[in-house]
SEDONU-769775 format. One record per residue (C-alpha): residue in one letter; x, y, z negated. Coordinates in steps of 0.001 Angstrom, whole numbers, padded with zeros to 6 digits, always signed. Each point is the difference from the previous one (the first is absolute). Layout:
SEDONU-769775
aXYZ
...
This chain:
SEDONU-769775
m-020819-061561+015875
k-001810+003347+000196
t-000275+000060-003764
v+003743-000552-000488
k+000805+002882+002395
a-002488+002228-001762
v+001530-000839-003385
i+003525+000694+001307
v-001118+003342+001442
l-001718+000854-003266
l+003120-000920-002016
i+002165+002150+002285
l-002390+002896-000511
i-000027-000448-003757
f+003703-000632-000627
v+001671+002043+002753
l-002161+002795+001346
l-001847+000906-003176
p+003159+000608-002100
f+001625+001860+002900
s-003080+002202+000353
a-000089+000602-003747
i+003655+001053-000009
l-000611+002402+002893
w-003059+001443-001745
i+001883+000504-003263
n+002915+001673+001826
s-002275+002329+001937
s-000855+002234-002954
f+002156+002050-002339
l-000608+002264-002965
v+001612+003408-000478
d+000151+001280-003591
k-001507+003370-000918
d+003397+001714-000321
h+001397-001415+003266
n-000440+000259+003753
a+001057-002528+002621
v+001478+000091+003484
v-001284-002682+002360
s+002487-000816+002748
r+000537-002393+002895
r+002869-000610+002356
s-001202+002971+002032
g+000306+002342-003001
v-002257+001522-002608
v-003674-000822+000505
g-001315+002178-002802
v+000097+001162-003574
v-002655-001095-002478
g-000873+001254-003454
p-001098-001853-003116
g-002513-002832+000322
k-000489-003281+001839
h+001081-000089+003633
y+000370-002538+002789
k+002868-000802+002320
i+000703-002477+002780
p+001693-002960-001709
l+003508-000880+001191
i+000098+003145+002181
d-000500+003013-002254
h+002452+000779-002801
v-001016+002086-003037
t+002439+002129-002004
k-001368+001653-003132
f+001487+003131-001521
p-000857+002290-002918
s-002040+003045+000935
g+000827+002281-002909
t+002693+002536-000715
f+003453-001213-001004
t+002493+001832-002186
i+003765-000310+000282
e+002270+001476-002656
s+003752+000282+000197
s+001771-002210-002497
e+002873+002472-000438
p+000512+003630+001026
e+001860+000422+003270
e+002901+002400+000450
f-000303+002799+002586
y+001805+003236+000823
l-001519+003410+000590
y+001231+002466+002635
t+002610+001364-002439
t+001225-003569-000661
e-001537+000130-003476
e-000810-003540-001088
i-003592-000848-000911
r-001646-003260-001082
l-003558-000693+001144
s-002495-002772-000562
y-003303-000447+001771
e-003483-001408-000142
i-001702-000630+003334
e-003666-000901+000502
w-000727-001684+003327
s-002579-002212+001665
i-000567-001954+003189
c-002174+002313+002085
t+000201-001735+003398
p-000018-003763-000639
e+000608-000924+003644
l+003244+002004+000132
a+001061-001208-003445
y-000563-003626+001031
k+001996+000452+003217
s+002908+001542-001899
t+000219-002842-002524
v+001498-003455+000285
n-002688-002666-000365
g-002252+002442-001845
d+002501+000651-002811
y-001067+003494-001070
s+002747+000349-002634
w+002249+001100+002886
l-002110+003157+000308
e+000837+000964-003575
q+003688-000415+000772
s-000439+002308+003014
v-001534+002711-002188
v+002971-000175-002366
r+002544-000169+002840
y-001298+003214+001609
w-000217+002007-003252
s+003727+000477-000471
p+001025+001463+003411
i-003071+002248+000155
t+000692+001314-003502
m+003703+000466+000764
a-000776+002104+003073
l-002530+002170-001857
l+002316+000635-002967
l+002492+001743+002282
n-002465+002946+000021
y+000563+000680-003720
d+002921+001860-001575
s-000512-000895-003652
k-001909-002263-002331
s-002062+002966-001259
d-001113+000774+003596
l-001071-003603+000366
i-001911-000104-003309
g-002037+003023+001087
e-000968-001670+003277
i-000345-003657-001000
t-003609-000123+001247
l+001112+001249+003409
l+002799-002583+000049
d-002480-002772-000908
r-002336+001107+002800
s+002867+000121+002499
i+001227-003471-001007
r-003550-001341+000262
d-000418+001502+003476
g+003378-001402+001086
l-000864-003468-001302
q-003445+000196+001585
n+001516+000940+003342
s+002629-002761-000179
l-002437-002743-001004
k-003157+000849+001966
d+000900-002448+002792
r+000170-002746-002645
g-003546+000589-001246
v+001093+001512-003325
c-001491+003155-001526
v+001977+001774-002702
k-002494+001598-002353
n+002223+001680-002563
v+003656+000479-000898
s+001131+001112-003410
t+003681+000843-000425
k+001534+000209-003455
i+003221+001864-000720
């Protein structure tokens, strides 16, 4: 009778606990690629940010969201129409370089870790900031002479608008 109980206990260990333990062990580690970072979160919020390499988490409790760590470039598909102070019409296109500089804030401002929303935010803020700045110029020739200043002002405006979302705008290049 003792032998039968021992065999049953052994079979339970082999077929139930061992696979369960193996699954937990496998789910406790994760790998972050060299050009990515990851945010580790729980119900209570963000636990931390980790860089490339192998890391460990608490299975079934911690959630890992990976995101690219490099610089992204957004280009306008078509020039946008704006008006200067004198109501002269001007068409501008842009190229914006941005990155995620504060992963915790970027993660909190996304839906389920979907970072593509951040790119949409960069584009959404460009137009009203540019429109407001263009009201300082009387003519296209004035604007051409100060395009670097305009780019810097747009970059600063974007940076200010997006800093609470964890986004850093590195460069703005406006084309007339």
